[in-house]
N, C-alpha and C positions, 0 to 999 in steps of 0.2 A: 504494500500500500504506500503510495507516494503522497506526501503532504506538500501542497502548493501554497502560494501566498494567501489565497482566500481562506483556506482551511486553518492556517496558522493564525490569521487575524481573528477568525471566529473562536478559536480556542483561547486566545488572549482575552477577548471580550467576555467569554463565558467564565474564565478564571477570575476576572475582576468582579463580575457579578456574584459569583459563588463565594469567593473567599474575601473579597474586599482588597483595596489597594495596600493596606497596611500589612496583610498577612501573605501577600504574594511572594516577597523576597525569601521569607522563611520556607515557604512551600517549595520554591524553586531550588533552594539549597538541599532540601530533603529529597526532592526528585533527582537532583544530580548525584547525591550519595547512593540512592537506590540504583540508578543507572550504572554507576561505577561498580557497585557491588555485584550486579548482575553480569557485567562485562568480565569482572574477575572470575566469577564462577564459570562463565563460558570459556574463558581462556584456560582455566585450570582443567576443565573437562577436555578441551581440545588437546592440551599437552599430555594428559593422561592417555587419551585415545591414541595419539601419535606414538607415545612410549610403548603402548601395548601392541600396536600394529607392526612396529619395527622401523628400521631405517629407510625402507623404500617409500614410506609415507611421510617423510619428514617435512615435505612442503604442503601438507594438508591444511586447508583453510576451512572455516565454518561453511562457506558457500559450497565446498566440495561434498558436504554431507547431504546435499540434495541428491536423490538417487540417480537422476539422469546425468548430472555433472560428475558424480563419483564414478559411475560406470564408464562414461566416455573418457575421463581423464586417466583412471588407474587400471582399468581392465581391458579397454579396447585400444590397443596400440595399432596405429594405422598400417604399419608394415605387416603386422601379423594378420590383420583383417584382409589386406589385399592378397596375401599369400593364401589365406583360407578361401577367399572368393575364387582365386585361380584354381585351387584344388577342387572346389565344388564344380566349376565350369568344366574342368577336365573329366571329372567323374560323370557329369551329365552327358558329355559328348560320347564317352566310352559306353555308357548305358544305352544311348540312342543307337550307336553302331551295333552293339550286341543285340538289341531288340530287332533291328532290321535283319541281321543275319539269322536270328531265330525264326522270324516270320518267313524268310526265304526257305530255310531248311524245313520248316513245318509244311509249307506248300509242296515242296518236293517230296517229302515223306508221305504226305497224304496221297499225292498222285501215284507214287510207287505202290503204296498199300492197296489202292483201288485197282491198280493193274494186276497185282498179285492175287487179289481176291476175285478178279474177273468181273467187277461191278460195271466196268465200262466196256461197251461193245466197240467195234472197229471205228465207228463214226465219232466216238468220244461221248456219247450220250449214255445215261445210266440204263442198265438193263437188269434183268433178274440175275441174281448170283448163280453161278454154275456150281451145282452140287454134284459131286461124283455119284453116279448111279450104277449099281451092279445089278443087272437083270437076273442073274443066277442066284442072288441072295434070297434067303427065305424071309 
């Protein structure tokens, strides 16, 4: 949330109306102390986090704790990502070639199997399968 000039003016007017002009300096000092105290807590937490994560995270800032910023800065190295994308592209190409080869082999195998079973007649149209018949069999 960004505070512009109009918002700050409204906050000052509201503070004067709520606390009165004589109490505003004391209130501002207390607010500054609270702000400094909270910043010390945040800095201590950041230092503790950096200490526990190790030396590779020594340049960690509080803005880095945003999940998107953290992942993009510390986990997604651009060289690693480009190498990973190249590997994926190569694998995709290899799978497409293998799929085409399998489709061709499947078509050839189906044709060969139909010929062996006698399902196709001489003109290439389906016919009744030839079943061996022994007229002397009982």
